[in-house]
N, C-alpha and C positions, 0 to 999 in steps of 0.2 A: 544366595541371600546372606547378608552380614549379620552380626549378632543383634542389631537393632531391627532386623526384618526388612531392610532395604535391598533392593535388587542391585547386585554388583555387575553382573554380566551373564553370559551363557556358557555352558560347558561345550567345548568343541572337540576335545579329545582326552584320552587317558594316556599318561606316560608310564611305560613299564620297562623293566630291566631284567635281563635274563640271569639266572643263577644256576650253578651246576647242580644237577640232580634235584632240583627244587622247582616249584612253581615260580614263574616270574613275579617279582615284587612290583606292586603298583607304587611308583614314586610320587605321583600327584596328578592333578588335572590341568589341562590347558583351558584357560578361561578367556573368552573374547569380551573385552569391556565395550561400553557403548560407542567408544570412539574407534571401534574395530581394531583395537590394539590387543594382541594376544599375550597373556602373562602365564606364569607358572604358579600354581598353588599346591604346596606339598600336602600330603595326606595328613600330616600332623596338624594342619590347620583345618581339616574337614571334620566338622562336629557331628554331622548327620547327613544321611542320604535317604531320601524317600521317593516314591514314584513321580513326584511333581517338582522337587526342588532339592538343592544341595545347600546345607547350612555351613558356613565357615566362621571361624573365630580368630581373634588375634590380628597382628599387623601383617600384611602381605607385601611382597616385593612387586612393585609395579613395572619393573623393567621388562622390555620386550623379551618374550620366550625365545630361546634358541636351543634346539635339541642337541644334547651331548652325543658323542661318537657312539657310545654303547646303548643308547636308549632307542626305543621304538615307540611310535605313536600307533595305538591300537586300531583306531579307526582308519587313519590314513594308510597304514602299512599292512594291515591284516585283513580288513574287510574286502570281500570279493576276490581274495587271493586264491588261486588254485593250488590245491596240495593233492597228494596221492595218498588214499586211505583205503586199506585192505585191497590193494591193487586197482582201485578205481579213482578217477578224477573227481574231485569234490571242490566246492567253493566254501570258503569261510563265510558264513552268513552272519554270525554274531558271536560274541565273546562274553562270558560271565566272570565277574570278580567277586571275591568273598572276603569278609573281614575275619582274619584268623586270630587277631588279638586287638586290643584297644588301638584303633586308628592305624592298624597294620593290615593291608590288604594284598591279596594275590590274585593273579589270573587263575580261574578255577575250572571252567568248562568252555567248550567250544561248540557252536551249532554249525553243522555242515549240511550242504545240499549236494547230492550226487549229480554229476553231469553225465548224461547219456546222450549218445548220438542216434537220432531216428531219421528216417527219410520221409520227407513231406514233398509231394509233387515231384518225386524222383531226385531230390536234392537232400544232402546230409544237413541236418539242423541239430543244434545243441538243445536238449531239454533238461530242465532242472527237476530233480526228483523231490521226494518229501524230505523235510528237515529232520535231522537226527542230532541228539545231544550226546557228546562224548567228553570224557575227562581230558584236561589239557595235555596229559602225558602222551596222547596219541600223536601229537604233533612233533615233528623232528625239531631238535633243538636249534637247528640253523634257521628256523623260521624267525627267531628272535634276533638274528644278526642283522645289523644295518647293511644295506646293500652298498658297500663302499669298496673301492679297490684298496689294496694294501697300501699303495703310495699315498692315497688320500688319508687314510687312518694314520700313517706314520707322520705325515705333515701335521695333522691335528695334535698328535701326541707330543710333537717336538715343542709346542708352546705351553705345555702343562707342567705343573710342578710334579715331583715324584709321587707324592701321595695320591694325586689325581690320575697319574698314569697307572699306578697300582690298582686303583679302583676300577679303571677301564679293563685292565687285564683280568681282574677278578670276575667281572661280569661276563667274560667271554666263554664260549665252549672250548673244550680242550684243543680241538683242531685249529680253531681261529687264534686261540691264544698262542699256540706253537708257531703258527704262521707269522703273527705280529712280532713275537719275541725274536724270531730269526731275523727280522728286518730291522729291529732297533739296533743302535750302536751299543757297544759294550758298556760304556759309561752310563747311559741313560737306562739301560736294563738293570744294571747293578744297583742304581739309586732307586728304581722302582721295586727291586727285589727286597730291599731293606724295609719297605713299607708294607709288604704282604704278610699275612698270617704265616707262621712257621710251616704248617702242613702244606700250604699252597707253594711256599718257596721250595720245599722239597720235591714236590710233584713237578713244578715248572723246570727245575734244574735237571731232574732226571729225564725230562723230555727233550733236552738239548744234546747235541753231539758232545762227546767228552771234551774235545778241545775248546769248543765254544763255552761250555760250562766253566772250564778252567780259566778262560779269559774273563768271564764275568766275575768269578771269585777274586781274580787279580784286582779288579776295580772296586770291589767292595771294601768298606772299613774292615780292618783285621778282626775286630771283635764280633762283627755281624757275620763275617765269613766263617769264623770259628764256630759260632752258634749253629750255623747252617751245616757245616761239615760234621759236627757232633750229632746231628739228627739223621745222617745218612748211614747206610749199611757200611761196615768197616772196610770192605774190599773196594767199594766205589769211592769212599773218602780217600783212601790211600792212593788210588789211581789218579784222582783229581789233584791231590797234593803233589804228586810226581810230575803232573803236567803244568802246574802253576809256575810262575816266575820264581826262581830260588829265594829271592829276598822276601817276596810276599808269602811264599809257603813257609819259610822260617818263622815269620811273625805268627802265622796261624798255629804252627806246631807248638810254639812257645806258650800260647794261650791254651791250647788243648791239654797241657800238663795240669792245669788247675781245675778244681771242682767248679761246676757250672755256676752255682749260686754263691760264689765267693768274690772278693775284690779281684783276685787274679783271673777268675773266669769272666768277669764282667768288663774289665778295664780295656782301654785302647792303648796300644804300646807306643803311640806317637803324639804325646803331649808337647807343648812348647818348652824346650829345655835350653838353657844358656848357662854360661859360667859366671862366677861372682865378679869378674873384671869387665863384663859387658856393660854397656851404658843403657840408660833409659831410652835414648833414641834408637839403639839397636833392638831393644825389646819391643818397642812400639812398632818398629818396622816388621818385626817378626809375627806379631799378633794381627797385623794388617792384612796378612795373606788371605786371599779370597777363598781358598779351599777350606779354611778353618771354620768349624762351627762356632757359634757364640759362646758355647760352654768351653770349648777348648781354648778360645781366645781370652777367656776371662782371667787366666792366671799363667804366669811364667814360673817354671820351676828351675831352681839353681842347683847344680851339681858340680863336683870336680870332673875333670876329663875322664873318659870320653863323655860326650853329651848325647850320644845315642843310647837308647835303652838296650839292655841294662846298662846304666850309666856308671860313672865314678860315684863316690860316696855322695848321698844326698844331703844338701845343705838346708834347703827351705824353699818357700815360694813367695811371689810378689803378686798382689792383686793388680789388675788392670787399672782400677780407680787410683791406687797409689802411684802407679806410673805416670798417670796423667797429671798428677799434682806436683811432680818433681822436676827439676831442671834436666834437660836432654843429656847433659854431659855427666850426670851423676852415675856412679857405678851401682849396679842393682844389688851387689852383695852387701851394701850398706843399708838396705831397706827390707831385709828378710823378715817375714812374719814368724817370730819365734814361738808364738802360741799355737801354731798349726802343726799338730803331730800327724805324721803320715800313717796310712792304713797298712797293716801287714797283708800279704797275699791271701792269708787264711781267713781274714775277716768275713763273717757271714753277712747276709742281707740285713738282719736286724741291727747289727753293729754299724753297717754302712749308713743305713737310714738315720740312725741316731747321730752319727757323725755329721751328716749333712744338716740335720735340724740344729745341732748344737752350734755349729759354726756359720750357719746361713750361707752355704756354699752352693755352687752349681758344678764344681769339679773338685776331686780330692786326689792327692798323690798316693801312690802304692809303692812300697818298698819290699825287697826280699830280706832274707835272714842276714845278708851281708850289708844291709843298709844302702843298697843300690836302688835307684829309681827305676822300676820296670814298667810303669804305665800310670794311667790316671783313670778313675771312674768318673763319668759325667752323670749329671742328673737324669738325662734321657736314658742312659744305660740302666740306672737304678729303677726308674719308673717302669721300663719295659719289663723288668723281672717281678716288680711288685704288683702290677696290674693283673687281672684274671688272664689265664692262659689264652683265651680266645678274644681278647679285647680288640685286636686288629681285625678279626673277622666280623665283630659287631660293627666296627667302624666302616668296613667295607659295605656292610648291609645297611648303613645309615641309622643304626639303632642308638648311637651314642648320645645324641641330643638334637635339638632343632637346628643347631649350628650347621649340621651337614646340609640342610636344605636352603639356608639363607643365601641369597645372592645367585640363585640359579639363573643361568642365562647370561 
């Protein structure tokens, strides 16, 4: 029923997602509309559940429901499924869910019926015993895995954004996660790594063979790889650095020199750097590269030679908007923003946040004591360290806002 008391449709199933060492989270309900179209209603839209009806509130997405790779339909996938409990075969007869916090539900208990074989008229016949109620924890975690081949799963993940791939990996059991991670290519796995909570990154990296782990670190952004290396035991960290490509390992080692919550510790060592004699056309061609994030592409930094970090003496920066307003043949050294003072590598997080707010920036240059450009801090680097430590975990769980549920399917 909707907020006005009108019937919307009928509940046909419950969508759940497995979580490591926790009860599966109920993501929402599958509702069949009168036109026999099935849609998804997130639990955030479920106002009340009683024995005769479900009340929903707010606007719902009426696109046809499509199950995600890591989800399970409780009725379709679990009911009448045979499991082994206390050495005996039993059928899943029913599943209970409970509201643990406001509009946050978990699968809570399972009702089982033991299957026994008796002989009737000389023939073996299955007989169902009495129903027993057990906590969800008695079920093996793999019950919540979608019955898909690894190839099918990899094909699905190939079409997803890194944050969605990370969410899929987060919801898997350790064994399944390791299996899928081993089948992903290095670049896709590295992109997903950067979206996982830090403790999950460490656990997954340590589950990989050392050579594969080093290959994944090679594909990660240097600052993200440094953060991950920083969280590893020192002997494992050093072993991985030795196995990485020398150039990539050198970038990570340079970042590890700095304190974690400083400009040096947060920066990326690969901003866009050119010389003062380069033209606007050359600068625009540089920021047009597909592999650059929007933040990195928002400013070109100008230094004396060499233009690799640590560069020659830092001169200044030119905003992308300024480049778009000037003739293509103009030299960028003639349009340096002289009001933009660079950050020292020792700047702490409060200094960095004030710097971004003062200059309305999404990227800030970082110099060393010799006035060489050594990197740049982007706004996503800053936010990653300002948000609560477990914010990525909350995002994986879907607790950040209703936005995580919009557009399901």
